[in-house]
VOLUM-790787 format. One line per field, with one value per residue: residue number from 1; x, y, z of N, C-alpha, C in turn; chain; residue in three letters. Coordinates in Angstrom, 1 decimal, decimal comma, m for minus. Example, Ala and Ser with C-alpha at 12.3 -4.5 7.8 and 13.67 -1.06 7.14 Angstrom:
nr: 1	2
n_c1: 13,2	12,8
n_c2: m5,7	m2,2
n_c3: 7,8	7,1
ca_c1: 12,3	13,7
ca_c2: m4,5	m1,1
ca_c3: 7,8	7,1
c_c1: 13,2	12,9
c_c2: m3,3	0,0
c_c3: 7,8	7,9
kette: A	A
rest: ALA	SER
END
This chain:
nr: 1	2	3	4	5	6	7	8	9	10	11	12	13	14	15	16	17	18	19	20	21	22	23	24	25	26	27	28	29	30	31	32	33	34	35	36	37	38	39	40	41	42	43	44	45	46	47	48	49	50	51	52	53	54	55	56	57	58	59	60	61	62	63	64	65	66	67	68	69	70	71	72	73	74	75	76	77	78	79	80	81	82	83	84	85	86	87	88	89	90	91	92	93	94	95	96	97	98	99	100	101	102	103	104	105	106	107	108	109	110	111	112	113	114	115	116	117	118	119	120	121	122	123	124	125	126	127	128	129	130	131	132	133	134	135	136	137	138	139	140	141	142	143	144	145	146	147	148	149	150	151	152	153	154	155	156	157	158	159	160	161	162	163
n_c1: 7,1	6,8	5,3	6,5	9,2	10,0	11,3	11,2	10,5	9,5	7,1	6,1	5,1	3,8	1,5	0,6	m0,1	m2,0	m3,8	m4,9	m5,5	m7,7	m9,5	m10,0	m12,0	m13,9	m13,5	m12,2	m13,1	m14,0	m11,9	m10,8	m12,4	m12,2	m10,1	m10,2	m12,2	m10,7	m9,1	m10,9	m11,3	m11,1	m9,3	m6,4	m7,9	m6,7	m6,0	m8,2	m9,6	m11,0	m10,1	m10,7	m12,2	m14,8	m15,5	m17,4	m17,8	m17,2	m15,1	m12,1	m9,8	m7,7	m5,1	m4,4	m4,4	m3,2	m1,4	m1,3	1,4	2,9	2,1	2,7	5,4	6,0	5,2	6,8	8,9	8,6	8,7	11,4	12,5	11,9	13,1	15,8	17,2	19,0	18,6	18,3	21,0	21,9	20,6	20,2	21,2	19,2	16,9	17,1	16,7	14,0	12,8	13,6	11,7	9,1	8,8	9,1	6,8	4,9	5,0	4,1	1,4	m1,5	m3,3	m6,8	m8,7	m11,9	m14,7	m18,2	m20,0	m19,8	m20,0	m18,9	m16,1	m13,2	m11,5	m8,7	m5,3	m2,9	0,2	1,8	4,9	7,2	8,7	10,0	12,6	14,9	17,2	16,7	14,5	11,3	9,1	6,1	5,6	3,0	1,5	1,8	1,0	m1,8	m2,9	m1,3	m0,3	m1,0	m4,2	m3,8	m1,5	m2,3	m4,0	m2,2	m0,7	m2,5	m2,9	m0,8	1,3	2,9	6,1
n_c2: m11,4	m13,1	m14,5	m16,3	m16,0	m13,9	m12,2	m13,0	m10,7	m8,8	m10,4	m10,4	m7,7	m6,9	m8,9	m7,6	m4,9	m5,2	m6,8	m4,7	m2,8	m4,4	m4,6	m2,0	m1,5	m2,9	m5,8	m8,7	m9,6	m7,3	m5,9	m7,6	m7,6	m4,7	m5,2	m6,9	m5,2	m3,2	m4,5	m5,5	m3,4	m1,7	0,2	1,5	2,3	4,8	6,4	8,0	11,3	12,6	12,3	10,1	6,9	4,8	1,8	m1,3	m1,2	1,0	3,9	5,4	8,0	10,7	13,0	14,5	14,8	11,8	11,0	9,0	8,5	8,7	6,9	4,3	4,6	4,2	1,9	0,4	0,8	m0,2	m3,1	m3,3	m2,6	m5,4	m6,8	m6,3	m4,8	m2,7	m1,4	1,2	2,1	1,4	2,6	4,6	8,0	9,6	8,0	7,7	10,4	10,8	8,7	9,8	12,6	11,2	9,9	12,3	13,6	11,5	11,4	13,2	12,3	11,3	8,4	7,9	5,5	4,6	3,2	2,6	2,5	4,0	2,7	0,4	0,8	3,0	3,3	3,9	5,8	5,9	6,2	6,3	6,7	5,2	6,9	6,3	5,5	8,2	7,8	5,8	6,2	4,4	3,0	2,1	m0,7	m1,8	m0,3	m1,5	m3,8	m3,7	m2,5	m3,4	m6,3	m9,8	m11,3	m13,6	m13,1	m11,3	m13,0	m15,3	m13,5	m13,3	m15,6	m16,2	m17,0	m16,3	m17,9
n_c3: m4,3	m1,3	1,5	3,3	3,0	4,1	7,3	10,5	12,4	10,6	9,6	12,1	12,4	10,4	10,9	13,1	12,2	9,7	11,1	13,1	11,3	9,9	12,1	12,3	10,3	10,5	10,7	9,5	7,4	6,3	5,5	3,7	1,8	1,0	m0,4	m2,3	m3,9	m4,7	m6,6	m8,4	m10,0	m13,3	m14,2	m12,0	m8,7	m7,7	m9,5	m10,0	m10,6	m8,5	m6,3	m4,4	m3,6	m3,8	m2,2	m1,4	1,1	2,1	2,2	0,1	0,7	m0,4	m0,3	m2,6	m6,5	m8,5	m11,0	m14,0	m15,2	m13,2	m11,3	m13,1	m13,1	m10,5	m10,0	m11,6	m10,0	m7,7	m8,6	m9,3	m7,0	m5,7	m6,7	m6,2	m3,5	m3,4	m5,9	m6,9	m6,8	m9,2	m11,2	m14,1	m14,3	m15,8	m15,2	m12,2	m11,4	m12,6	m10,5	m8,1	m8,3	m8,9	m5,6	m4,3	m5,1	m4,3	m1,5	0,2	0,1	1,7	2,5	3,5	5,0	5,5	6,9	5,7	7,8	10,9	13,3	12,7	12,6	13,2	10,7	8,9	8,3	5,5	4,0	1,2	0,7	2,6	5,3	7,8	7,9	7,5	5,9	4,3	2,0	1,1	m1,0	0,6	2,4	3,7	1,9	m0,5	m0,1	0,2	m2,1	m4,4	m4,1	m4,3	m3,3	m1,6	m0,1	1,9	3,2	4,0	5,7	7,8	9,0	10,3	13,2	15,8	16,7
ca_c1: 7,4	6,3	5,3	7,0	10,6	10,2	12,0	10,0	10,0	8,5	6,1	5,1	5,2	2,7	0,3	m0,2	m0,7	m3,1	m4,7	m5,4	m6,3	m8,8	m10,3	m10,6	m12,9	m15,2	m13,3	m11,3	m13,8	m14,3	m10,5	m10,6	m13,5	m11,6	m8,6	m11,1	m12,9	m9,6	m8,4	m11,8	m11,4	m10,1	m8,0	m6,2	m8,6	m5,6	m6,1	m9,6	m9,7	m11,7	m8,8	m12,0	m12,5	m15,8	m15,6	m18,3	m18,0	m16,4	m14,4	m10,6	m10,0	m6,3	m5,1	m3,8	m4,4	m2,4	m1,5	m0,8	3,0	3,4	1,8	3,4	6,6	5,7	4,5	8,1	10,0	8,1	9,2	12,8	12,7	11,3	14,2	17,3	17,1	20,3	18,4	18,2	22,6	22,3	19,9	21,2	21,0	17,8	16,1	17,1	16,0	12,4	12,6	13,1	10,6	8,2	8,9	8,9	5,3	3,9	5,6	2,7	0,0	m1,9	m4,4	m7,8	m9,5	m12,9	m16,0	m19,2	m20,9	m19,1	m20,1	m17,7	m14,7	m12,6	m10,8	m6,9	m4,5	m1,9	1,1	2,5	6,0	7,6	9,5	10,1	14,0	15,4	18,4	16,1	12,9	10,8	7,4	5,7	4,9	1,7	0,7	2,0	0,0	m3,4	m3,2	m0,6	0,0	m2,2	m5,1	m3,4	m0,4	m2,8	m4,3	m1,3	m0,6	m3,8	m2,9	0,5	1,1	4,2	6,4
ca_c2: m11,3	m14,3	m14,1	m17,3	m15,7	m12,7	m12,6	m13,3	m9,5	m8,4	m11,3	m9,8	m6,2	m7,1	m9,5	m6,8	m4,0	m5,9	m7,1	m3,6	m2,2	m5,1	m4,3	m0,5	m1,4	m3,8	m7,2	m9,1	m9,8	m6,1	m5,7	m8,3	m7,0	m3,6	m5,5	m7,1	m4,2	m2,4	m5,5	m5,7	m2,0	m1,7	0,9	1,8	3,7	5,9	7,5	8,9	12,6	13,4	11,6	9,1	5,6	4,3	0,5	m1,8	m1,1	2,3	5,1	5,8	9,4	11,0	14,6	15,1	13,7	11,0	10,8	7,7	8,2	8,8	5,6	3,5	4,4	3,6	0,1	m0,4	1,5	m1,5	m4,2	m3,1	m3,0	m6,6	m7,7	m5,9	m3,9	m1,5	m1,0	2,7	3,1	1,1	3,2	5,5	9,3	10,3	7,2	8,3	11,8	10,3	7,8	10,8	13,0	10,4	10,0	13,6	13,7	10,8	11,6	13,8	11,8	10,4	7,8	7,8	4,4	4,8	2,1	3,4	2,5	4,3	1,6	m0,9	1,2	4,4	3,3	4,3	6,3	5,0	6,8	5,6	6,2	5,0	8,0	6,0	5,8	9,3	7,6	5,0	6,5	3,5	2,6	1,7	m2,3	m2,0	0,4	m2,4	m5,0	m3,3	m2,1	m4,4	m7,7	m10,6	m11,2	m14,2	m12,5	m10,9	m14,1	m15,7	m12,6	m13,1	m17,0	m16,2	m17,5	m16,2	m19,1
ca_c3: m2,8	m0,7	2,9	4,2	2,8	5,2	8,3	12,0	12,7	9,6	9,9	13,4	12,2	9,4	11,3	14,1	11,4	9,0	11,9	13,5	9,9	9,9	13,2	12,3	9,1	11,0	10,5	8,3	6,0	5,8	5,0	2,6	0,8	0,5	m1,4	m3,7	m4,8	m5,5	m7,6	m9,6	m11,0	m14,7	m13,8	m10,3	m8,0	m7,4	m10,6	m10,0	m10,7	m7,4	m5,1	m3,8	m4,4	m2,8	m2,1	m1,3	2,7	2,6	1,1	0,5	0,0	m0,7	m0,6	m3,7	m7,4	m9,0	m12,7	m14,7	m15,5	m11,8	m10,7	m13,9	m12,5	m8,8	m9,9	m12,0	m9,0	m6,7	m9,0	m9,3	m5,5	m5,2	m7,3	m5,6	m2,4	m3,9	m7,3	m6,9	m6,9	m10,8	m11,9	m15,0	m14,0	m15,6	m14,1	m11,0	m11,4	m12,3	m9,5	m7,1	m8,3	m8,4	m4,5	m3,7	m5,6	m3,6	0,0	1,2	0,2	2,8	2,1	4,6	4,4	6,5	6,6	5,6	9,2	11,8	14,2	12,4	13,1	12,8	9,6	9,4	7,5	5,1	3,4	0,1	0,7	4,1	5,7	9,0	7,9	6,8	5,1	3,1	1,5	0,3	m1,0	2,1	2,5	4,0	0,9	m1,4	0,2	m0,2	m3,6	m5,5	m4,1	m4,3	m2,0	m0,8	0,6	3,0	3,9	4,6	7,1	8,7	9,5	11,0	14,5	16,5	16,7
c_c1: 6,4	6,4	6,1	8,7	10,8	10,8	10,8	9,7	9,4	7,5	5,1	4,5	3,6	1,4	m0,5	m0,7	m2,0	m4,2	m5,7	m6,0	m7,7	m9,7	m11,1	m11,5	m14,1	m14,9	m12,3	m12,1	m14,4	m12,9	m10,3	m11,7	m12,9	m10,6	m9,3	m11,6	m12,2	m9,0	m9,5	m11,9	m10,5	m9,3	m7,8	m6,9	m7,7	m5,6	m7,4	m9,2	m10,1	m10,8	m10,0	m12,0	m13,6	m15,9	m17,1	m18,8	m17,4	m15,8	m13,0	m10,4	m8,4	m6,3	m4,6	m4,0	m3,2	m2,6	m1,1	0,7	3,4	3,3	2,2	4,7	6,7	5,7	6,0	9,2	9,7	8,7	10,8	13,2	12,5	12,5	15,6	17,1	17,9	19,9	18,5	20,1	22,7	21,4	20,7	20,5	19,5	16,6	15,8	16,7	14,3	11,9	12,5	12,1	9,5	7,9	8,5	7,5	4,6	4,2	4,4	1,5	m0,2	m3,3	m5,4	m8,9	m10,7	m14,1	m17,1	m19,8	m19,6	m18,8	m19,1	m16,3	m14,1	m12,0	m9,3	m6,6	m3,4	m1,0	1,6	4,1	6,2	8,9	10,0	11,8	14,2	16,3	17,6	14,6	12,4	9,4	7,0	5,1	3,2	0,7	0,7	1,0	m1,4	m3,7	m2,5	m0,8	m1,4	m3,0	m4,5	m2,6	m1,1	m3,7	m3,4	m0,7	m1,3	m3,6	m1,8	0,1	2,4	4,7	7,1
c_c2: m12,4	m14,3	m15,0	m17,0	m14,5	m13,0	m12,5	m11,5	m8,7	m9,1	m10,7	m8,4	m6,2	m7,4	m8,5	m5,5	m4,1	m6,5	m5,8	m3,0	m3,3	m4,7	m3,0	m0,5	m2,1	m5,5	m7,5	m9,3	m8,5	m5,7	m6,4	m7,8	m5,6	m4,0	m6,0	m6,4	m3,5	m3,3	m5,6	m4,3	m2,1	m1,1	1,2	2,8	4,7	6,7	8,4	10,1	13,2	12,9	10,8	7,8	5,1	2,7	0,3	m1,5	m0,2	2,9	5,1	7,2	9,7	12,6	15,4	14,0	12,8	10,7	9,4	7,4	8,1	7,2	4,6	3,3	4,1	2,0	m0,3	m0,2	m0,2	m2,7	m4,5	m3,3	m4,3	m7,2	m7,5	m4,7	m2,6	m1,0	0,4	3,0	2,4	1,6	4,4	7,1	9,5	9,4	7,4	9,1	11,4	9,9	8,9	11,8	12,4	10,1	11,1	13,8	12,9	11,0	12,3	13,2	10,9	9,8	7,7	6,6	4,2	3,8	3,2	3,6	2,8	3,3	0,3	m0,6	2,7	4,6	3,5	4,9	5,1	5,8	5,8	5,4	6,0	5,7	7,4	6,0	6,6	8,6	6,8	5,5	5,1	3,6	1,7	0,1	m2,3	m1,4	m0,9	m3,8	m5,0	m3,1	m2,9	m5,8	m8,5	m10,9	m12,3	m14,4	m12,0	m11,9	m15,2	m15,0	m12,6	m14,7	m17,2	m16,2	m17,4	m17,6	m19,2
c_c3: m2,1	0,8	3,9	3,9	3,9	6,5	9,6	12,1	11,8	9,3	11,2	13,3	11,4	9,9	12,4	13,3	10,7	10,2	12,7	12,4	9,9	10,7	12,9	11,3	9,6	11,0	9,8	7,4	5,4	4,9	3,6	1,5	0,1	m0,5	m2,6	m4,5	m5,3	m6,4	m8,7	m10,6	m12,2	m14,6	m12,4	m10,0	m7,7	m8,5	m10,7	m9,7	m9,4	m6,4	m4,4	m4,4	m3,1	m3,1	m1,6	0,3	3,3	1,5	1,5	m0,2	0,2	m0,7	m1,9	m5,1	m8,0	m10,2	m12,9	m14,8	m14,2	m11,3	m11,8	m13,1	m10,8	m9,0	m10,7	m11,2	m8,1	m7,1	m9,4	m7,8	m4,9	m5,6	m6,7	m4,6	m2,8	m5,2	m7,7	m7,4	m8,6	m11,7	m13,0	m14,4	m14,3	m15,0	m12,7	m10,4	m11,5	m11,0	m8,3	m7,0	m8,1	m6,8	m3,7	m4,1	m4,6	m1,7	0,8	0,9	1,0	2,5	3,4	4,0	5,7	5,8	6,4	6,9	10,3	13,2	13,9	12,8	12,9	11,5	10,4	8,4	6,8	4,1	2,3	0,2	2,4	4,4	6,9	9,0	7,3	5,8	3,9	3,2	0,8	0,4	0,3	1,5	2,4	2,7	m0,6	m1,3	m0,2	m1,4	m4,7	m5,1	m4,0	m2,9	m1,0	0,0	2,2	3,9	4,6	5,8	8,0	9,5	10,3	12,2	14,7	16,6	18,3
kette: A	A	A	A	A	A	A	A	A	A	A	A	A	A	A	A	A	A	A	A	A	A	A	A	A	A	A	A	A	A	A	A	A	A	A	A	A	A	A	A	A	A	A	A	A	A	A	A	A	A	A	A	A	A	A	A	A	A	A	A	A	A	A	A	A	A	A	A	A	A	A	A	A	A	A	A	A	A	A	A	A	A	A	A	A	A	A	A	A	A	A	A	A	A	A	A	A	A	A	A	A	A	A	A	A	A	A	A	A	A	A	A	A	A	A	A	A	A	A	A	A	A	A	A	A	A	A	A	A	A	A	A	A	A	A	A	A	A	A	A	A	A	A	A	A	A	A	A	A	A	A	A	A	A	A	A	A	A	A	A	A	A	A
rest: MET	LYS	PHE	LYS	ASP	LEU	ASN	GLU	GLU	THR	LYS	ASP	TYR	LEU	TYR	GLU	LYS	ILE	THR	THR	PHE	SER	ASN	SER	LEU	GLY	GLY	ILE	ASN	PHE	PHE	LEU	GLN	LEU	ILE	GLU	ASP	ILE	LYS	GLU	GLN	LYS	SER	ASN	PRO	LEU	LEU	ASN	LYS	SER	ALA	ALA	PHE	HIS	TYR	SER	LYS	GLY	LYS	ILE	THR	TRP	ASN	LYS	THR	ILE	TYR	LYS	ASP	THR	LEU	VAL	LEU	LEU	TYR	GLU	THR	MET	LYS	LEU	GLU	GLU	LYS	ASP	LYS	GLU	PHE	PHE	GLN	ALA	LEU	LYS	PRO	LYS	ALA	LYS	LYS	ASN	THR	ILE	ASN	MET	MET	LYS	THR	LEU	LYS	PRO	ILE	LYS	LEU	GLU	ILE	ARG	PRO	LYS	ASN	LYS	ALA	ASP	GLY	GLU	GLY	PHE	ASN	LEU	SER	ILE	ILE	ASP	THR	SER	ASN	GLU	ASP	GLU	ILE	LYS	ILE	SER	LEU	LEU	PHE	LYS	ILE	ILE	PHE	PHE	TYR	ASN	ILE	ASN	PHE	VAL	LYS	ASP	ILE	LEU	LYS	TYR	LYS	LYS	SER
END
């Protein structure tokens, strides 16, 4: 996904959310450091059995262990979703069932991202699954941006100016 291909409403939403997240961690550089530290890890930090990940400027915690097969399926689902928004209808019954189970497993997980120094900000919470629209449960775009997208995507968001 490319930032320039998004509609204006989505760009505005992402700019406001990422700016808010950055400010709650101590600024843009602290937020970018979080993403760089996540990317530097050999295995995805979400696979930590302790349900915590310490990065250079703070800590991420979550309320449930995530297993590798669940994370792999999440990643594959994200790639399908990027190619085709209606991918779910085209899945075979077994793949559809596995995807539904993965979504149910990840839905209650809340990520808490906090800076080391309380003076930098309060941090923020993030869900893996976006349930804002009950009819269409999908993977949170903000989660994808922080954990999977290239850091240049975030930089494009932060450079964005409303037209």
